[in-house]
PAZAPA-4460 file (N, C-alpha, C; in steps of 0.05 Angstrom, whole numbers, plus 32768, in hexadecimal, padded with zeros to 4 digits):
% residues 329
    n_x    n_y    n_z   ca_x   ca_y   ca_z    c_x    c_y    c_z   seq   type   mol
   885E   8C2C   8384   885F   8C09   837F   8845   8C00   838F     1      M     A
   8845   8C0E   83AC   882D   8C06   83B6   8819   8C04   83AB     2      K     A
   8812   8C16   83A2   87F0   8C1D   8394   87F4   8C07   837A     3      D     A
   880D   8C0C   836A   8808   8BF9   835E   87FB   8BDB   8360     4      Y     A
   8809   8BCC   8371   8807   8BB1   8383   87EB   8BB1   8387     5      F     A
   87DF   8BCA   838F   87C7   8BC9   839F   87B2   8BC8   8383     6      K     A
   87B0   8BD9   836C   87A7   8BD5   8359   87A8   8BBC   8353     7      N     A
   87BB   8BAE   834E   87BA   8B91   8343   87AF   8B7D   8354     8      I     A
   87AA   8B87   8368   8796   8B74   837C   8779   8B72   837C     9      K     A
   8776   8B92   8374   875A   8B9A   8374   874C   8B8C   8353    10      Y     A
   8768   8B8C   8340   8761   8B85   8323   8759   8B65   8327    11      A     A
   876B   8B58   8338   8763   8B33   833B   874C   8B30   8349    12      A     A
   8743   8B42   835E   872A   8B3E   836A   8716   8B42   835C    13      I     A
   870F   8B57   8349   86FD   8B5D   833C   86EE   8B48   8329    14      I     A
   8703   8B38   8319   86F7   8B28   830A   86ED   8B0C   8317    15      P     A
   86FB   8B0D   8335   86EC   8AED   8341   86CE   8AF7   834B    16      I     A
   86D2   8B13   8352   86B1   8B1A   8358   86A4   8B1F   8344    17      F     A
   86A8   8B28   8331   8692   8B1F   8318   8695   8B06   8310    18      V     A
   869E   8AEA   830E   869C   8AD7   8310   868F   8AC5   8326    19      V     A
   8691   8AD0   8337   8681   8AC4   8353   865A   8ACA   834D    20      F     A
   8659   8AE7   834B   8641   8AF2   8348   8633   8AE3   832B    21      N     A
   8647   8ADC   8314   8637   8AD3   8301   8630   8AAC   830B    22      Y     A
   8641   8AA2   8316   863D   8A89   8324   8620   8A92   8331    23      I     A
   8622   8A9F   8342   8603   8AA5   8353   85F2   8AAC   834E    24      L     A
   85F4   8ABE   832C   85DB   8AC3   831F   85D1   8AA9   8315    25      L     A
   85DF   8A9C   830B   85DC   8A87   82FD   85CB   8A72   8306    26      T     A
   85D6   8A6C   8320   85D4   8A54   8334   85A6   8A60   833A    27      S     A
   85AF   8A74   833E   858F   8A88   834B   857F   8A80   8330    28      L     A
   8582   8A84   8318   8574   8A85   8301   8572   8A6D   82F7    29      L     A
   8589   8A58   82FD   8579   8A3E   82FF   856C   8A2E   8310    30      E     A
   856F   8A39   832B   8559   8A34   833E   853E   8A3A   8337    31      N     A
   8535   8A54   832D   8521   8A5D   8329   8512   8A4D   830E    32      K     A
   851F   8A44   82FE   851C   8A36   82E6   850C   8A1A   82EC    33      K     A
   8522   8A08   8300   8515   89F9   8304   8500   89F6   8319    34      D     A
   84FF   8A0F   8329   84E4   8A0F   833B   84C7   8A19   8323    35      D     A
   84D0   8A1C   830E   84B6   8A20   8303   84B1   8A11   82EA    36      S     A
   84C2   89F5   82E8   84BC   89E3   82E0   84BC   89C9   82EC    37      T     A
   84AF   89CF   830E   84A9   89B7   8318   8494   89A7   8313    38      I     A
   848E   8992   8310   8474   8982   830A   8462   8982   8323    39      K     A
   8450   8986   831C   8434   897A   832E   843D   8960   8335    40      P     A
   8435   8952   8352   843B   8943   834E   8418   8937   8361    41      K     A
   840E   891F   8353   83FC   8911   8359   8400   88F7   836E    42      I     A
   83FA   88EE   837A   8400   88D4   838A   83E8   88BF   8388    43      V     A
   83EE   88A6   837B   83D7   8897   836F   83D9   887F   838B    44      L     A
   83C2   8883   839B   83C2   8870   83B2   83AE   8855   83AB    45      I     A
   83BC   883A   83A7   83B0   8827   83A6   839C   8815   83BA    46      S     A
   838C   8802   83B9   8388   87F0   83CA   8397   87E0   83DC    47      H     A
   83AC   87D6   83D1   83BE   87C4   83D5   83D9   87C5   83C4    48      V     A
   83ED   87D4   83CC   8402   87D8   83BD   840D   87C3   83A5    49      Y     A
   840C   87A7   83AB   841C   879B   839E   8401   878A   838A    50      S     A
   83E7   878E   838F   83D6   878A   837F   83DC   878C   835B    51      N     A
   83DE   8777   834C   83E8   877E   8332   83D1   878E   8325    52      P     A
   83B5   8791   832C   839C   87A0   8322   83AA   87BD   8321    53      Y     A
   83B8   87C1   8338   83B8   87E3   8337   83CC   87EB   832C    54      W     A
   83DE   87D4   831B   83FA   87DC   8307   83E6   87E6   82EF    55      Q     A
   83D1   87DD   82EA   83C5   87ED   82D2   83C0   8809   82DD    56      Y     A
   83B3   880B   82F1   83A9   8826   82F7   83C0   883D   82F6    57      V     A
   83D7   8830   8301   83F0   883F   82FC   83F8   8845   82DF    58      K     A
   83F2   8834   82CF   83FC   8838   82B0   83EB   884E   82AB    59      L     A
   83D3   884A   82AC   83C1   8860   82A0   83C8   887D   82AF    60      G     A
   83C9   887C   82C9   83CF   8898   82D8   83F7   88A6   82CA    61      A     A
   8401   8891   82C3   841E   8894   82C0   8414   88A2   82A2    62      E     A
   8405   8899   8285   8407   889C   8272   83F7   88C3   826E    63      K     A
   83E2   88C1   8286   83DE   88E4   8286   83ED   88F4   8290    64      A     A
   83FE   88EA   82A8   8413   88FB   82B3   8425   8902   829D    65      A     A
   8431   88F0   8291   8445   88FA   827A   843C   8910   8265    66      K     A
   8422   890C   825E   840C   8918   824D   840C   893C   8257    67      E     A
   8406   8936   8272   83FE   8951   8282   841F   895E   8290    68      R     A
   8432   8951   828F   8446   895A   8296   8447   895F   82BE    69      N     A
   8442   8944   82C7   843B   8940   82E0   8444   8923   82E6    70      A     A
   8447   8926   8302   845D   890A   8308   8444   88F9   831B    71      V     A
   8444   88E4   8318   8437   88C9   8326   8449   88C0   833A    72      I     A
   8441   88BC   8359   8447   88AF   836B   843B   889F   8377    73      E     A
   8445   887E   8373   842F   8867   8375   8431   8863   8393    74      F     A
   8417   8862   83A4   841C   8854   83BC   8408   8842   83C5    75      E     A
   8404   883A   83DE   83F3   882D   83E4   83FA   8818   83FC    76      G     A
   83E7   8809   8410   83EF   87FB   8420   83F9   87E0   8417    77      P     A
   840B   87D1   842A   840C   87B9   8421   83FB   87A3   8427    78      D     A
   83EA   87A5   843A   83D8   8796   843F   83BC   87A8   8437    79      T     A
   83A1   879A   8439   838B   87AB   8435   8384   87B5   844C    80      A     A
   8380   87D3   8452   837D   87DC   846A   8376   87F7   846C    81      S     A
   835F   87FE   846F   8351   8818   8479   8360   8830   8485    82      V     A
   8370   8820   8495   837C   8832   84A8   8398   883E   8493    83      D     A
   83A4   882B   8486   83BE   882E   8479   83B1   8844   8460    84      E     A
   839C   883C   844E   8396   8847   843C   838D   8864   8447    85      G     A
   8382   8867   845A   837E   8885   845F   8396   8898   846B    86      I     A
   83AD   8888   847B   83D0   888E   8474   83D9   889F   8466    87      R     A
   83D8   888E   844C   83E1   8894   8439   83D4   88B2   8425    88      F     A
   83BC   88B0   842A   83AE   88CD   8427   83B6   88E5   8431    89      I     A
   83BC   88DC   8451   83CC   88F4   8461   83E2   88FD   845D    90      N     A
   83F3   88E7   845B   840A   88E5   8453   840E   88FA   8438    91      M     A
   8402   88F6   8421   83FE   8905   8406   83F6   8922   8416    92      A     A
   83E3   892B   8422   83E1   8940   842F   83EE   8951   843A    93      Y     A
   83FD   8947   844C   8414   8953   845D   842C   8957   8446    94      A     A
   842C   894A   8431   8443   8953   8426   843B   8967   840A    95      A     A
   8423   8970   8413   840F   8981   83F6   841B   897F   83E1    96      K     A
   8419   8960   83D9   840F   8959   83BD   83FD   8972   83AF    97      V     A
   83FD   8970   8392   83EC   8971   8382   83D1   896A   8378    98      D     A
   83D4   894F   8388   83B9   8944   837E   83B8   8921   8387    99      G     A
   83A4   891F   8389   83A5   88FE   8396   8387   88F3   838C   100      V     A
   8392   88D3   8384   8381   88C2   837D   837F   88AB   838C   101      I     A
   8367   88A4   8395   8367   8897   83AC   834D   8882   83A6   102      A     A
   8353   8864   83B6   8345   8854   83B9   8334   8855   83CF   103      Y     A
   8317   884F   83D8   8304   8853   83E9   8303   8833   83F5   104      V     A
   8306   882E   8409   8304   8815   8419   82E8   8814   842A   105      Q     A
   82E6   882E   843B   82D3   8831   844D   82D1   884D   8445   106      D     A
   82B0   8852   843A   82AC   886A   8436   82AA   8882   844E   107      E     A
   82A1   8878   8464   8296   8885   847E   82B7   8893   848A   108      D     A
   82C4   887B   8485   82E2   8888   8490   82F3   8896   847E   109      K     A
   82EE   8897   8463   8300   88A5   844E   82FB   88BF   844D   110      Y     A
   82DC   88C4   8456   82D4   88DC   8451   82DB   88F7   845B   111      K     A
   82E5   88F2   846F   82EC   890D   8480   830F   8911   8477   112      P     A
   831C   8903   8470   8337   8908   8463   8332   890E   844F   113      V     A
   8323   88FC   8439   8319   890A   8425   8318   892A   841D   114      I     A
   8303   8933   8431   82FB   894B   8435   830B   8963   8440   115      D     A
   831A   8957   844E   8336   896A   8454   834A   8970   8449   116      K     A
   834D   8956   8432   8360   8962   841D   8354   8972   840C   117      V     A
   8339   8968   8403   832E   897D   83EE   832F   899D   83FF   118      I     A
   8324   899F   8411   831A   89B3   841C   8339   89CF   8423   119      D     A
   834F   89B3   841F   836B   89C7   841B   8372   89D0   8400   120      K     A
   8363   89CB   83F6   8369   89CF   83D4   837C   89C0   83C1   121      G     A
   8372   89A1   83D0   8387   8990   83BE   8372   897C   83B4   122      I     A
   8372   897A   8397   835D   8969   838C   8364   894A   8390   123      P     A
   834C   893B   8397   834D   8921   8399   8335   8914   838B   124      I     A
   8339   8901   837E   832B   88EE   836B   832C   88D0   8376   125      V     A
   8313   88C8   8372   8310   88AB   8382   8312   8899   8362   126      T     A
   8320   8881   836C   831B   886C   8352   8310   8853   835A   127      V     A
   8306   8842   834A   82FE   8823   834B   82EE   8829   8369   128      D     A
   82ED   8830   8380   82DB   8832   838F   82D8   8857   839C   129      S     A
   82B6   8859   83A1   82B4   8879   83A8   82AE   887F   83BE   130      D     A
   82B0   8893   83BE   82A4   88A2   83D7   8299   88B9   83D8   131      A     A
   827F   88AA   83C9   826F   88C7   83BE   8264   88D5   83CF   132      E     A
   825B   88D9   83EA   8254   88E8   83FA   8270   88F9   8406   133      N     A
   8288   88FA   8401   829F   8904   8401   8297   8922   83F6   134      S     A
   82AF   8931   83F0   82B8   8949   83E3   82C7   893D   83CB   135      K     A
   82CD   8924   83CA   82E5   8925   83AB   82DB   8932   839B   136      R     A
   82EA   8939   838A   82E5   8941   8375   82D4   892F   835D   137      L     A
   82DB   891E   8356   82D2   8908   8347   82DB   88EA   8352   138      A     A
   82C3   88DE   833D   82CD   88BF   8345   82CC   88B3   832B   139      Y     A
   82DF   88A0   8326   82E7   8897   8309   82EA   8876   8306   140      V     A
   82D6   8867   82FE   82D7   884C   82FB   82BF   883E   82F9   141      G     A
   82B9   8820   8302   82A8   8812   82FA   8290   881B   830F   142      T     A
   827E   8817   8305   825E   8818   8310   825D   8800   8324   143      D     A
   8266   87FD   8339   826E   87DE   8347   8258   87CC   8352   144      N     A
   8241   87E1   834E   821F   87CA   8351   8219   87C4   8336   145      V     A
   821E   87D0   8323   8217   87CE   830D   8228   87B3   8303   146      N     A
   8245   87BB   8307   8258   87A3   8306   8255   8786   8315   147      A     A
   8247   8787   832A   823D   8775   8331   8224   876A   8328   148      G     A
   8215   8772   831D   81FE   876C   830B   8207   875A   82F1   149      I     A
   821A   876B   82E1   8227   8758   82CD   822F   8742   82D6   150      V     A
   823C   873F   82EA   8249   8720   82F2   822A   8710   82F6   151      G     A
   821C   871A   8304   81FC   870A   8311   81F6   86FF   82F0   152      A     A
   81F4   8710   82DB   81EB   870D   82CA   81F8   86F4   82B2   153      K     A
   8210   86F1   82BB   8226   86E3   82A5   8221   86C5   82BB   154      E     A
   821C   86C8   82D8   821E   86AF   82E4   8208   86A3   82E4   155      M     A
   81EB   86B2   82D5   81D9   86A5   82CF   81D9   869B   82BC   156      I     A
   81E6   86A4   82A5   81F4   8699   828F   81F7   867E   8294   157      R     A
   8210   8688   82A6   821E   8663   82A5   8214   8654   82B9   158      Q     A
   8204   8650   82C4   81F6   8641   82D6   81D5   863C   82D5   159      I     A
   81D1   8650   82C5   81AC   864F   82C7   81A3   865F   82E1   160      G     A
   818C   865A   82F0   8178   8666   82F9   8175   865A   831B   161      T     A
   8184   863F   8319   8183   8636   8331   81A3   862A   833B   162      E     A
   819A   8625   8359   81BA   8617   835E   81C9   862E   8373   163      G     A
   81DC   8623   837A   81EB   8631   8392   820E   863F   8387   164      K     A
   8215   8654   8395   8223   865E   838C   8232   866C   83A6   165      V     A
   8251   8672   839F   8255   8679   83B7   826B   8692   83AF   166      G     A
   8272   86AC   83BC   8280   86C0   83B8   8298   86CA   83CB   167      I     A
   82A7   86CF   83BD   82C5   86D8   83CC   82C8   86EE   83C4   168      I     A
   82C6   86FD   83DC   82CD   8721   83CF   82E9   8726   83DD   169      M     A
   82F2   8743   83D1   8308   874F   83DD   8305   875C   83EC   170      G     A
   82FA   8752   840F   82F2   8767   8421   82D8   876B   8427   171      G     A
   82D1   875F   8440   82AF   8760   8440   82A6   877C   844B   172      K     A
   82B5   8793   844C   82B5   87AD   8455   82B8   87BD   843D   173      I     A
   82C9   87B9   842A   82D5   87CF   8414   82C0   87D4   8400   174      V     A
   82B7   87E9   83FD   82A1   87F4   83F6   829E   87EB   83D8   175      K     A
   82B6   87E6   83C8   82A4   87E3   83A8   82A4   87BD   83AA   176      N     A
   82AD   87B1   83BA   82B0   8792   83C0   828E   8793   83CF   177      Q     A
   8286   87A1   83DA   8268   87A2   83E5   8257   87AC   83CF   178      V     A
   8259   87BF   83C5   8246   87BA   83AD   8248   87AF   8396   179      E     A
   825F   87A2   8391   825C   8787   8386   8250   8774   8386   180      R     A
   8251   876B   83A2   8242   8757   83AD   8221   875B   83AB   181      V     A
   821D   876F   83AF   81FE   8785   83BC   81F4   877F   839C   182      N     A
   81FD   8788   8389   81F6   8780   836D   81F2   876C   835E   183      G     A
   81FC   875A   8365   8200   873A   8364   81EE   8734   836D   184      F     A
   81E3   8731   8386   81D8   8722   8399   81BB   872D   8393   185      S     A
   81B4   8746   838C   819A   8750   838F   8190   874A   836C   186      D     A
   81A1   8748   8360   819B   873B   8340   8198   8722   8340   187      Y     A
   81A8   8719   834E   819C   86F4   834F   8183   86F1   835E   188      L     A
   8180   8700   8377   8164   86FC   8386   814A   8703   8373   189      K     A
   8154   8717   835F   813A   871E   8350   8132   8718   8334   190      Q     A
   814B   86FF   832E   8149   86F9   8315   814B   86D9   8316   191      N     A
   814F   86CD   832F   8156   86B0   8326   814C   86A4   8344   192      S     A
   8155   8689   8348   814A   867F   835F   8168   8678   836A   193      K     A
   8189   867C   8363   8198   8675   836E   81A2   8685   8383   194      I     A
   81AF   8671   8395   81B4   8672   83B8   81D2   867A   83B9   195      Q     A
   81D8   8691   83C5   81F1   8690   83CB   81F7   8682   83E9   196      I     A
   820C   8675   83E2   820D   865C   83FA   8224   8668   8415   197      A     A
   8233   8677   8406   824A   868B   841F   8250   869C   8410   198      D     A
   8260   86AC   841B   8269   86C9   8415   8283   86CB   8421   199      I     A
   82A0   86C1   841C   82AE   86C9   8429   82C9   86DA   8416   200      E     A
   82DC   86E8   842D   82F2   86FF   8427   830D   86FD   8421   201      S     A
   8318   8702   840C   8331   86FE   8409   8342   870C   8411   202      S     A
   8331   872B   8415   834A   8740   841F   8359   874B   840A   203      D     A
   834C   873E   83E5   835E   873F   83D0   8378   8733   83C9   204      S     A
   837E   871E   83DE   8398   8710   83D4   8387   86F9   83CA   205      Y     A
   83A5   86EE   83BB   839C   86D3   83A9   839D   86B8   83BD   206      R     A
   83AB   86BA   83CE   83B3   86A1   83E6   8394   869E   83F4   207      L     A
   838B   86B7   83F5   8373   86B5   840B   8360   86AF   8402   208      E     A
   835B   86B5   83E0   834B   86B2   83D1   8346   8693   83CC   209      A     A
   835D   868A   83C8   835C   8670   83C6   8358   865C   83E2   210      E     A
   8361   8663   83FA   835B   8658   8413   833C   865E   840F   211      F     A
   8333   8672   840E   8311   8677   8416   8303   8667   8406   212      A     A
   8306   8664   83EA   82F6   8652   83D9   82FF   8636   83DF   213      A     A
   830C   8629   83E7   8314   860D   83EC   8307   860C   8403   214      K     A
   8300   8619   8417   82EE   8616   8435   82D3   8619   8426   215      Q     A
   82D0   862A   841A   82B0   862A   8410   82A7   8619   83FE   216      M     A
   82B7   8602   83F0   82B2   85F9   83E1   82B0   85D9   83ED   217      L     A
   82BF   85DB   83FE   82C8   85BF   8410   82AA   85BF   8423   218      M     A
   829A   85D7   842A   8283   85D6   8438   826E   85D8   842B   219      S     A
   826E   85DC   8412   8253   85DC   8400   825B   85CF   83E4   220      N     A
   8261   85B7   83E5   8267   85A5   83CD   8252   85A9   83B5   221      W     A
   8237   85B1   83BE   8226   85BA   83AA   8222   85D4   839F   222      D     A
   823B   85E3   83A6   823F   8602   8391   8245   85FF   8372   223      I     A
   8230   8607   8367   8239   8606   8350   824F   8618   833F   224      K     A
   8251   8635   834F   8260   8648   8341   8269   865A   835F   225      A     A
   8285   8663   8352   8292   867C   835F   8287   8694   835B   226      L     A
   8288   86A7   8368   828A   86C8   835B   829D   86D7   836D   227      F     A
   82AE   86DF   835F   82C9   86E8   8368   82C5   8709   8366   228      C     A
   82D0   8716   837D   82C5   8738   8377   82E3   874B   836D   229      T     A
   82F6   8743   8375   830E   874E   8374   8327   873F   8363   230      S     A
   8336   874C   835A   8349   874E   833F   8355   8728   8345   231      A     A
   8366   8720   835E   8376   8710   8363   835C   86F1   8367   232      L     A
   8346   86F3   836D   8337   86E2   837E   8333   86C7   836A   233      D     A
   832A   86D6   834E   8324   86C3   8339   8343   86A8   8338   234      G     A
   8357   86B6   8335   836D   869C   8336   8373   8690   834F   235      D     A
   836C   869C   8366   8373   868A   8384   8353   867D   8383   236      G     A
   8340   867E   837B   8329   8670   8375   8333   8656   8364   237      A     A
   833A   8659   834F   833C   864A   833B   8359   8638   833E   238      A     A
   8368   8638   834E   837E   8628   8364   836C   8613   8377   239      K     A
   8362   861E   8383   8350   860D   8398   833C   85FB   8389   240      A     A
   832D   8607   836D   8319   85F0   8366   8328   85DF   8358   241      I     A
   8343   85E7   8351   8356   85D4   833F   835E   85B9   8350   242      D     A
   8369   85C1   836D   8373   85B2   8387   835C   859C   8388   243      S     A
   8345   85AC   8389   8335   8597   8392   8326   8583   837E   244      L     A
   832A   8589   8365   832F   857C   8351   830E   857F   8347   245      G     A
   8305   8595   834A   82E8   85A7   833F   82EC   85B3   8322   246      L     A
   82FF   85B5   8312   8302   85C6   8300   82F8   85C0   82E8   247      T     A
   82E8   85D4   82E0   82CF   85C4   82CE   82B3   85C1   82D8   248      G     A
   82B8   85B7   82EE   829E   85B7   82FE   828A   85D0   830F   249      K     A
   82A5   85DF   8318   8298   85F4   8328   829D   860B   8313   250      V     A
   8290   861D   830F   8291   8638   82FC   82A2   864F   830E   251      K     A
   82A7   865F   8304   82BB   8674   8313   82B1   868B   82FD   252      I     A
   82A8   86A6   8306   829E   86BC   82F8   82B2   86CE   830E   253      V     A
   82C2   86DE   8309   82D7   86F2   8313   82D7   870E   830A   254      C     A
   82EB   871A   8314   82F2   8731   830D   8307   873E   82FD   255      F     A
   830A   874D   82E9   8324   8759   82E0   8331   8747   82CF   256      D     A
   8345   874E   82C6   8355   873D   82AD   8379   8740   82B0   257      D     A
   837B   8735   82CA   8391   8733   82C9   83A1   871C   82BE   258      L     A
   83B5   8714   82B0   83C3   8701   82A5   83B7   86E4   82AC   259      P     A
   83BB   86DA   82C7   83B1   86C2   82D3   8393   86C7   82D1   260      E     A
   8388   86CF   82D2   836D   86CE   82CA   8362   86CA   82A9   261      T     A
   8371   86DB   8297   836F   86D5   827A   8375   86B2   8276   262      L     A
   838F   86B0   8285   8396   8698   827F   837D   8679   828C   263      D     A
   8373   8683   829C   8360   8672   82AE   834B   866E   829D   264      G     A
   833E   8683   828E   8328   867F   8277   8337   866F   825F   265      I     A
   834D   8678   8257   8359   8668   8243   8359   8648   8248   266      K     A
   8363   8643   8261   8362   8627   8268   834C   861C   8272   267      N     A
   8337   862B   8279   831E   861F   827C   8319   861C   82A3   268      G     A
   832C   8624   82B2   8330   8623   82CA   831B   8642   82D8   269      S     A
   831D   8655   82BF   8306   866E   82CF   82F4   866A   82B3   270      I     A
   82E2   867C   82B4   82C9   867A   82AD   82C2   8689   829A   271      T     A
   82C4   86A1   82A8   82C0   86BE   829D   82CE   86D3   82B4   272      S     A
   82CD   86E8   82A2   82D4   86FE   82B6   82C9   871B   82B2   273      T     A
   82C0   872C   82C6   82B9   8745   82C7   82CA   8759   82C1   274      V     A
   82CE   8763   82A8   82EB   8775   82A8   82E0   8795   82AB   275      V     A
   82F3   87A1   82B4   82F4   87C1   82BB   830C   87CD   82AB   276      Q     A
   8309   87E8   82AC   831F   87F7   82A2   8334   8808   82B3   277      K     A
   8342   87F4   82BE   8357   8808   82D5   8368   881B   82C4   278      P     A
   8373   8818   82AF   8382   8822   829F   8373   883E   8295   279      Y     A
   8354   883D   8297   834D   884F   828E   834D   886C   82AC   280      I     A
   8348   8856   82BC   833D   8865   82D5   8355   8875   82DE   281      M     A
   836E   886D   82DF   8387   887A   82E9   8388   8897   82D1   282      G     A
   8385   8892   82B6   8383   88A0   82A1   8376   88B9   82A0   283      Y     A
   835A   88B2   82AC   8348   88CD   82B0   8349   88D4   82C6   284      R     A
   8355   88CC   82D7   835C   88D9   82FB   836A   88EA   82F7   285      A     A
   837A   88E4   82E8   839B   88FE   82E5   838E   8915   82D8   286      V     A
   8384   890B   82C4   837A   8923   82B0   8364   892E   82C6   287      N     A
   8355   8929   82CC   8343   8932   82E1   834D   894B   82F6   288      I     A
   8368   8939   8302   8376   894F   8318   8383   8965   830A   289      I     A
   838F   895D   82F5   83A2   896D   82E7   8390   898B   82D3   290      M     A
   8373   897E   82D1   8363   8995   82C4   835F   89AB   82DF   291      D     A
   835A   899A   82F4   834D   89A8   830E   8367   89C1   8316   292      N     A
   837D   89BA   8313   8399   89C4   8320   839B   89E1   8302   293      I     A
   838F   89DC   82ED   8394   89EE   82D9   837E   89FE   82D7   294      Q     A
   836A   89FB   82E8   8355   8A0C   82ED   8339   8A05   82E1   295      G     A
   8337   89EA   82DA   8321   89DE   82C7   8316   89CA   82D6   296      K     A
   82FE   89CE   82E3   82F2   89C0   82FC   82DF   89A9   82EB   297      T     A
   82E6   8991   82F1   82D9   8983   82F1   82D2   8977   8305   298      E     A
   82B4   8968   830A   82AE   895C   8325   8297   893F   8315   299      R     A
   8295   892F   8328   8287   891B   831E   8287   88FC   8319   300      G     A
   8277   88EE   8311   8280   88D5   8301   8284   88CD   82EC   301      L     A
   8299   88C0   82EF   82A5   88B7   82D1   82A7   8895   82D7   302      F     A
   8290   888C   82C6   828B   886F   82C8   829D   8869   82AE   303      L     A
   82B0   8843   82B5   82BC   883F   82A4   82AC   8822   82A0   304      T     A
   82AD   8811   8284   829A   8800   827E   82A2   87EB   828F   305      D     A
   828F   87D7   8290   8294   87B3   829A   828D   87A2   828A   306      A     A
   82A1   8795   827E   828C   877E   8268   829E   875F   826F   307      I     A
   828B   874D   826A   8296   8736   826E   82AA   8723   8259   308      V     A
   82BA   871F   8260   82CE   8711   824D   82D0   86F1   8257   309      V     A
   82C5   86DD   8248   82CC   86C5   8244   82D9   86B6   822F   310      G     A
   82D9   869B   822D   82E4   868E   8218   82DB   8690   8200   311      K     A
   82C6   8699   81F7   82B8   86A5   81DC   82C3   86BF   81D3   312      D     A
   82D0   86D2   81E9   82D5   86E7   81DA   82F3   86F0   81EB   313      N     A
   8303   86DA   81F1   8318   86E2   8205   832E   86EB   81EA   314      L     A
   8331   86E5   81D0   8349   86E3   81C6   8341   8703   81B6   315      D     A
   832E   8703   81AD   8325   871F   81A9   832C   8735   81B9   316      Q     A
   8321   8735   81D5   8329   8744   81EA   8348   8747   81EE   317      Y     A
   8358   8734   81EE   8375   8735   81F2   8381   873F   81D6   318      I     A
   8374   873E   81BE   8384   874D   81A8   837B   8765   81AC   319      K     A
   8364   8771   81B2   835D   8791   81B5   8368   879D   81CA   320      E     A
   836B   878E   81E4   837F   8796   81F5   83A5   87A0   81F2   321      Q     A
   83AC   8785   81E4   83C0   878B   81D7   83BD   87A8   81C8   322      G     A
   83B3   87AB   81B1   83B6   87BD   81A2   83B2   87D8   81AD   323      D     A
   839F   87DD   81C2   839C   87ED   81D4   83AE   87F8   81DD   324      Y     A
   83BE   87E7   81F0   83D7   87EB   81F8   83F1   87F1   81EE   325      T     A
   83F3   87E9   81DD   8408   87F7   81C3   8407   8815   81BF   326      S     A
   83E6   881B   81B9   83E1   8833   81B3   83EA   8843   81C5   327      E     A
   83DE   8840   81DB   83E2   8853   81F4   83FE   8851   8208   328      N     A
   8415   8846   81FF   842A   8842   820B   8439   8861   820A   329      K     A
***
């Protein structure tokens, strides 16, 4: 009888042992499956996190990530800051992400951290502003010197070859802003008698652009036009011109196609804007990183177009953008 109960005990234990091992084996297999399906993580680091221009870059990056089975993490400083921009790259590096897309504010300061990331095998692509002397894999974005020339040609078309203009830029040491101003200034100097009365910085903030424009115009009442080099500057300058009763008298040639900028062209407070391709920047940058992760090395410059949008072609541009957005959702 004692042996009988002993056998009953073992008989009860065996199914429990089998079930336990089955659960353990299933768990291990599921974990292995999860590990094999982990998606590459790419960090997109913006100039200023809240700047709506970067939402277009983000949308393009997310579209490409979806197609390539990757994940985008969108980061960036709350205010324009070289140190903060570098800190975000270092954070991505410490987290051992699979790729980094970064905006460069100061090439000399960004170069060491970019080179460090590349040397550790993490692909990094710059967008919108480049560090061509670093080891970055590629730059995707506007030729910013040429974009400044495009703006200068448009300025001459608007005001002729004489008079004074003011410049509002999104940071006096920010690389792409400096390049745009240089392209603009050099072209005017070589092809007109237009004088640059003043240059102020908005640090890529609308309110700062408004304040800078107002101060500039109050000090230089003979300014014919303002050239604004970052996305929020045009709308900020338009608000300043309106508050001073100068709408229609002082022209604005600015950058990018934020809704407020296009509305300004429509109502006449903004004359025209130099439009970039931020969606394409994000889309192409992700594809370059994924190609490199998968063993296909891409390096070099991948330049996007810059075109002028004004009242004469605004409706057509909006229609084309709507069609393009629908196709790429």
